[in-house]
N, C-alpha and C positions, 0 to 999 in steps of 0.2 A: 701258866700251866693250863692245860685243857682237860676237863673232866671227861671220863669215858662215857659214851652215849649208851643208853639202855634201850632195849627193844621189847615190845610186847608181842608175843606170838600167839595167835589164836587159830581157830578152825572155822572156816566158812563153807557153806553149802551152796552150790550153784544149781539152780533149777531153771530150765529153759526149754522152750518148744523149738524144734529144729526149723519149723516153717516160719518162725518169727525172726530168723537171723539174717534176713536180707539187709544189705547195707550199701549205701551209696558211696562210690569212690570220690575222693577229692578231685578238683580240677587243676590242671596245670596253670600256674600264674606267670612265672618268669624265671630266669636263671641269673645267678650271681657268678660272674666270671670276669673276663678281661675288660668288659665295659665299665665295671665298677673298680676293678683291681688291675690296672694296666700291666703290672709286672707279671700277671698271670698266677694261677694256683695249680697245685697238684693235690687235690683234696682227698685225704685218706680217711678223715673222720670229721664229724661235726657235733657240736654241743650247743645247747641253749641255756642261758643262766636264768635265775628266777625273775629277772627284769625283762626277759625276752630278747636279750642281745645274743647274737650268734657268734660262735667261735669256730673257726675253720682251721683244722690241722693240715698244714701244707709243708711237707718235707721237714725242715727244722724250725718252722715258724708257726706261731699261733696268731691268726688274724681275726680281729674283732670287728663285726659289722652290725649295722642296725637291721631291723626287720625287713626293710626294702633293699638291703644290700649296700647301703652307704657305709664307707669305711670309717670306723671310729678309732682305730688304733691297732696295736699288736706288738708282739715281742718275740724274741727267740734268736738264736744263732746256732750254727753248727759247732758242736763241741761237747765236752763232758763236764763243764763247770756249772755252777748254780745258774738256773734260768736258761741253760743251753740244752739243745736236743741233738741226738744222733738221728732220731726219727720220731717226730711228734705223732702220737697215736690218739686213742680215744680220750675224751675229756668228760668230766662229771663235776657237779656242783653241790656244795652243802647248802644249808638253809641260810647262811650268811652271805652267800654269793662267792665264796672262795672257790677257785677252779683247781681241780686236780687233773693232771695231764700225764698220760703214759709216755715215757721216754723209752721206747721199746728196745732199741739196740744198746742202750746204756743200762737196761734191766733195772729200771727204777720208776717210781712215781714222784712227780714234782707238784708242790702246792704253791699257788700264788694267791695274793689277796685281790680285792675287787679292782685295784688299779694296776694289776700286773706285776706287783713287787714280789720277788721270790721270797717264800716263807721257809720251806723245808723240802727235803727229799729223802726217800728211803728206798732201799733195795740194792741188790748187787747180783752178779751172776752166781748161780749155784742151785742146790736142791734143798737146802735147809730152810727153816722158817725165815720169812722176810727176805728170801732170795727168789730170783725169777730166772726163767730162760725164755726171753723174748715175750714178755707179757702182751696180751692181745686185747683183753676186755677190761673195762673199768666201769663201776657204777657206785653211787652213794645212795643209801636208803634214807627214808624220812627220819629215822632215828639216829642217823649219823654214821652207821657202819659203812665201811669201804670194802668193796668186793673187787678182787683182781683175778682175772683168769690167767693161769700159768700153763700155756698149752703143752710145752714139751716136758713139763713135769706132771701133766695130766691131772690138774687140781685147780680148785678155787681157794685162794687165800682170803681170809676175812680179818679186817682190822677194826678195832673199836674206835680208834682215832688215828690220825696220821702217824704211821710207823709203829703203832702199838698192836702187835700180833694178838689175835683172839683165837682163831682156829683155822682149820682147812678141811675140805671134804672132797671125796671122790677118788677114784683110781683109774688106771687104764683098762679099757675093755669095751665090749659092745652091750653088756647087760644094762639094766636100769641103774641109774646113778653112777655109771661109769662113763669115761670119756675116751674117744679116739683123738680128738683135738678140740679142747674147749676154747672157743673163739670169743666173739663179742658177747656181752652180757647186758642185762637190764634188770631194774628193780621196779616193781609196781607200787601203787599207793598203799597196799597192804603188806609191804615189805617182802613179798615173794620175789624169788630170784629166777630169772630166765637165762639159760645158757644155750648158745648155738653150738652144737656138737657137729663139726663138719670134717670133711677130708683134710688131710694134712699131716697126720701122724701115722701110727702103725695100722689103725683101723679107719675105714672110710664110713663114718656114720653121717647120716643126713637127717638131723632131727633137732628139735628144741626140747630141752628138759627143764622142768619146773621144780623148784625146791622152795621150802619155807626159809625164813630168815636164818635158821640155824643149820641149813644144809640138808634137811630131811627131804628125801625124794617125794614128789607129789604126783607127777604125770609126765608124759612125753607125747609129741606128735611130729609128723613129717616122715618123708621117705625120699629115696632117689627118684628123679624123674623130671619131666617138663610139663606134666598135666596140671590142670587147675586144682585148687584147694590145698591139699596137704603135702604137695611135693615141693622140695627145695633142694638146693645144692650148696649154697653158701650164703652168708648174709650178715647184715647189721641188724640190730634189734632195739626196740624201745617200747614203752607202754604209755598209754594216755591216762587221764584222771579216772576213767571208768574201768581201768585195768584191761582194756583191749590191747592186744600185742601186735606190733607192726614188725614184719620180718622182710629184710632186703635180700632177695634171691639174685645174687650177682650174675651167675652164669645165665640165668633165664631173663635177665634184664627187667625185673619187675619188683614191685612191693606187694606183699600179701598181708592182709589184716585178719586177725583171729580174735576170738574171745579169750579170756584168761584160761579157759578150759581146753583151748585148742580147736574150737569149732571155727571153720572157715567163714569169713564174712564178705570180703571183697578183694580185688586186686587191680592194679593198674601198672602201665609201663610196657615198653617194648624196646627192642634193640635199634639203635640208630643214632643219628646226630641231630635230628630235628627237635623242635620244642617238646619237652617232656619225655624225650627218649633217653636211653642210657647206653653207655659203653663201659661196663664194669662199675656199677654202683657199689659204693663202700660206705656203710654207716647210714644212720638216720637219726633225726631229732625232731621233737615237737616243741612249739612254743608253749608258754604257760596256759594260754587260752585253749590249746588243742586245735586251733584253726589252721595254723601254718605248719607244714611238714617240709623239712629240709633234708635232701638226699644228695650226698656227694656223688658226682658223676665223673669218675677219675680220668678216664682217657679222653673225655670231652672237656676236661679242665674247667669244671663249673659245678655249682650247686643248683640242682633243680628244686624249685619251690612250688609246692602244691597248697591249695587252700579249699576248705569246705565252704566258707562264706566269702563274700566279695572282698578282693584285695584292692586297695586304692591304686589307681593307675600309676604306672611308673614309666617315664620316658627313659629307656636304657640306652638309646642311641640318639642324642640330640643332633639337630642340624648344625652344619658348619657355618660359622659367620663368614660373610662374603663382602668384599668391596669389588665391584665389577663395572666395566664401562657400559654406557647406555647403548641400547640396541641389541643386546644379547639376550638369550633365553636362559634363565637360571632355574634349576630344579633343586628344591629343598627336600631332603629325605630325613625321616625320623622313624624310630622304632618305639613302639609302646606296648607294654605288657600289663596284664591285670585280669582278674576274674571277669568273665564276660557276663552281660554285654557291656561293651564300652562304646560310647558315641564319640567319634573323632571329628573335630572341626577346626579348620585353619582360620585364623583371624589376622587382620591387618590393622594395626594401631587401635586395637580394642573392638573393632567391628568385624562381624563374620563375613567370610568370602563365600558367596553363594556356590553351592555344589562342591566345595573343597572339603571332602569328608574322608579322604584316604590318607595313608602315611606319607604321600609325596605331594608336592605342590610345584607346578610349573608356572613361572611368571616371566613376562617380557619386561626387561628393566627400562624404566623411564623415570622422569622426575616424580611421577605420581605414585611410584611404588617405593620411594625412599622412606623407610620407617621400620616398625617392628612387625615381624611376621611370627606368629606363635601357633604351634599345634597344641590344641587343648583336648585332653582325653577326660571324659566325664563318666562317672558311674555313681549313681545316687547323689547327683549334684555336688560332686567333689570340686574343689577350687581348681582353677586353670593352672597349667604349668607354664613357666617362662619360655619365651621364644627367642627370636633371632632378629638382629638389626641388619637391614640391607641398605648400603650406602652407594650411591652412584659415584664413580670415580670422577674427581674434579669438581664436585659440588661444593659450595661454600660450607664451612664448618658449622655455620649457624643451623644447618639442617639437623645437627646433633643436639642442639639446645631445645629439647622438647621434653615434656613430662614423660617419665618412665625410662629415661636413659640410665643405664646400669653403671653409675660411677662407683668404682671399687677402691680408689685411693685418692687422697688429697693431701697436699703439703703446702706450707706457707712460710714466707720469710718472717723474721722476728718483728718487723714493722707492719706486716700484713699487706704490703704493696705487691709483692710477687707471690703468685699462687700457681700451683701446678696440679693437674688432675689426670687420672687414667681411666679409660673406658675399654675394658677388655674385648667386648663383643665387636666393637668397631676397630680395635687394635690401634688405638691412637693415644698420644700424650698431648695434652693441652696445657698452655702456659698463658699467664696474664701478668701484666706489669702495672695494672691500675686497679688493684683490689677485686679483680674478677669482673669488671664492667665489660671488658673486651678480651677475647681469647684468640690465640693463634695455635695452629697445629705445629708442634715441634717434636715429632716422633723420631725414634731411631730409624735407620734405613730399612731394617727388616720388619716384617709383619709378625706380631706376636700378641698374645692375649695379655697385655700389660695389666697387672692387677694390684701392684703396690708401688708407692713412691715416697721418697723422703727428700728433705731439703736442708741445706745449711741455713744458718741464721740470716745471712744476707741474701738468700734466695738464688744465688748464682750456681752453687754446686748442687747437683741433683743425682739421685740414684733411683733407677726404675728396674723392676723385675717382672717377669711373666711366669704363669704356671700355677698360681694359687687359687684360681677361680673355683674349681671343683676338686682339687687335690689329685686330679688325674691327667691334667694337661700340662706338659712341661714347657719350659721356655728359658731364655737367657737373662742375664743381668747386664745393664749398661749404665755408664756414668757420664755426666756432663759437667764441664767447668764454666760454661757460659750461658746458664739459664735455659738450656735445652736447644740452643742454636746448632750445636754439634754434639755428637755422642761417640763414646769410646767403648769398645768391647773389652773384655778382661779374661782372666784365666779361670773364672768360675765355670763349672760344667753346666750344661743344659739340665735343668731339674725342675721340681715342683716348688718354686719359690713362693713362700707364703707371706713373708714380711721383710721389710728393710727399714733401717734407721740410720740417722746421721748425727754426728756431733755438731756443735754450733759452728765450728769452722769448716765442716765438711770433709775433714781429713780422716777421721775415724768413722768407719762404716760397718754396719752389720747386715747380714743377709741370712735368712733362716729358711730351711726346707720344711714344707708342711704337707707333702703328699705321700705317695707310695713309690718306692719303699721309704721307711722312716729315714730321716736325715739329720744333719748337724746344723750348727750355727757357725758361720764364717765371719771373720773380722779382717778389716784392712786398716792399716795405720798410715797409709799414704794415698788417700783419696781414691782407692780402687785400683791402683797400679798392680799391687800384689795382694794375695789373700792367704790367710792361714786358718786352720780349724781352732775354734775355742775349746775349752774344756767342758762344754755343755753336753749332756747325754744325747744319744741318738734317739730321736722320737718324732712325733708329729706336731711340730711347732705351729702355733697359731699367730702369735704377735710378739715383736721384740721392741725394746725402747732403749735409749741411751742418754746419759747425762750430757750437759753442755760440753764438759771437758773430755768426754769419752771414756772416763775411767769406770763409771758405774753403769751396769747393764741390768735389764729385767726381761724376762721372757715367760710366756704362758703356753700351755698345751691344751688344745681343745678336745679333751676327752672328759669323761664324767668324774674322774677321780684323781686327776693329777694336781700337784701343788704349783704355786708360782715360784719361779726360780730367779735369783738375783746374784750379781757378781760385783765385787768392788775392786777388781784388779784386771780390767780389760778382758774379762772372760776366761782368765787362766783357770780359776776355780769357781764353782757355782754352789749356792746353798738353796735348799728348798725353804720357802718362807713359813712363817707361823700362821699365815692366813689359812682359812679352811679349804680343804680340797673341794674343787667345783669344776664345772664345765666352763672354763675361762674363754672369753672371746676377744678381749683386747687389753693392752697394758700401756701405761704412760708413766714417764718419770718427770719430776720437777727438774729445773735447770741444774741444781746442785746434786741431784740424784738421791736426795734423802727422803723424798716422799714418792711412794709408788701408788699409782691408781690402777685398779684392775676391775673389769666388768665381767660378771658371770651370773647366770641364772636370774636375769632381770634385776640384778643389784650392781651397785658400784661400791667397791671397798677401797680402803686406803691403808697403807703401812708407812710409818714415818720413823726415821732416825734423826738425831740432831747432830750435825757436823760441828767440828771445832772451827770457830770463826778465825780467819787468818787474813791479815793484811799483807799485801805485797807492795813493795816500793820499786818503782822503775824510773829511770832517767833517760829521756829522749830529747836530743837537741837542746840540752841544758834545762829542760823543764822536768820537774819532779812530779810524779803521779802516784797516788795510792789507789789500789783496786782490790776487790774481793768478789768471790763468786756470789751470785744472787742467791740468798738463802730462802728456805721455806718460811722462816719467821723473820719479821722486820728487824733490821739492825740500824743503829745510829752511830755515825762516826763522831768521836769526841777527841778533844785535845787538851793538853795541859803544858805549861812551860816548865813545870818543876814536879817531878814525881813525889818529892817529899811532902808537898802540900796536899796532895790528893784532891786538888780543885779542878775537876773536869768540867768542861763546857762543850756544848754541841758545836760541831764545826759548821760555820755559817753557809758554806757553799753546798748547794744541792748536787748530789752525784748524778752523773749521766749514765745511761745504759750503753754498753759496748756490745752490739749484736753479734760480732764475730765470735765471741766466746761467752756471751751472756754474763757479763760481769758489771758491777758498779765501779765507776772510776771518778776520782776527784783529782784535778790538777792543782797543785799547791801554788800559792802566789809567789812570784819571783822576788827574791830578796826579803821574804817575810821572816818573822822570828822563828828561831829553832824551837822545837818542842817535841812532845810525845803524843802519839795517837793510839786510840783503841776503838774497838767495836763493842757496842753494848746493846742488848735487846731493848726495844722501845716499849715493851709491855711491863 
């Protein structure tokens, strides 16, 4: 049960000199769009949580990104069920980080916890309390009150906690404290409520109205027009920590900043498709520091980001990796955003290239330019950004064995003799048959940014996938049955593959999607010939692992709040683990699948279960053998000729390891005495 929040309502007096109201506008920094989110967005609203993470409402999805636009996760689907949206609208956050999202066409508000798990929803179509007619605005005050604008019912509904109606205020009209169409709303640090009253209903009002926490009218400003200062036509709205109010004027393609009393401070923006321009801006949000301002630019399908202070450089369009013949001229292009001034400098293998200070670099390919070319954008001595490897076609692969090569995946046979590695930027797969002393290029026929690889215990069966480097570059999945000498495509779609795994015999394979949009985990039980979906949830997978026999699986999601998932039945069903929720980066399983290792937040944690020890008897060519799965705790094989005596002795033959399925095996002496055998812990 959640206690109702309380509010303290006070009276403040604003004293100001008009001549002291000059205010600098923020500078355009960069845009969040298809470069970071390849599937694209139709941004209708934006919100920022207390940790500074950005939530983009796009049709029936909510996409979570970092300050610089890097995708962290998201959820949503079209529908009327829990966690689904007919049209995701405004979002707001309480002090614990829970996110409230308007589901406008389903006439409700949905609540999710910090990891995106659906908590509750309230609202339905109608005119009664806790009912809505296409709600448009949403805000949560510091004291926990939730304000929802109900435009076609011409009112603001107030809830003391999720779904608990407290009051409503206003009626239809053009007078003070009345609404023609109450749209988006905001609450400042003093719990004052700002409502944009715009055209759309019976009356065409062009104004912002300010109320106290209980809905008592305080003041208004704005009028119809295109002139500077107090003219506006439609907008999003938010307030900063100093209670300055930012209004998005959609028709005039600009953002205007006011004091809490409605005095004009500054404005920026214009119509167009260029950097920092708008084509129907909708909504606005500030990060907790007040430095970054996020404005959805609907028809340009992006979020424009503005900053008062310098924003770290961001390469939003990295150069494309190239393998080209000698004698050609290659041009590398990159795009870089950030608060100015930014000093650009191209480097080759760590050394600066004289005069190369633009976003493009033209080079004549020869033996002497094989290596890493990087565009570095610096502001206030920011660290460099990674670059690109240029490889001359036909050069020996030893050219790749240099410090700084971006190895993304590594796999080994059980005895360590066979090793395989992938390097996405050079689009190659390397294999070794002598513990890595010598390497050969054994790549699939097509070029792709191979980023993850797995091997069977004997090192002969391999699975390799592309697309998981930055969660935005897609690629295929290939398998090999001869240690990479030849490769086979399969029925899996081209996607953003993040991780693959293999059972000891290489017949059970896993492949997990980890980019945008969110994806599933697939399983094959016939070495990649055919694939089916597991029962894993659709999300942004980071790493998967599989036990030696393929029955037990583990997977982690690289977001800040997701649990570790495990399965004990080939992925038919999954369970979230008892481990703490964290930003998981990798996962591994012991051979028997009873011990799970996971790395997260600079820590490595483990989860263990104890399997039932089980001996298996097999007879091949007249020879009897006992075998058992290699356990996480040591076991000793014992024998006795008579169960009634309970005289057990350790079996004298040392078991061997069978790498094809990671089991211990003992061959019984031919013609030896009959007896009974058991496994016993050695501790």
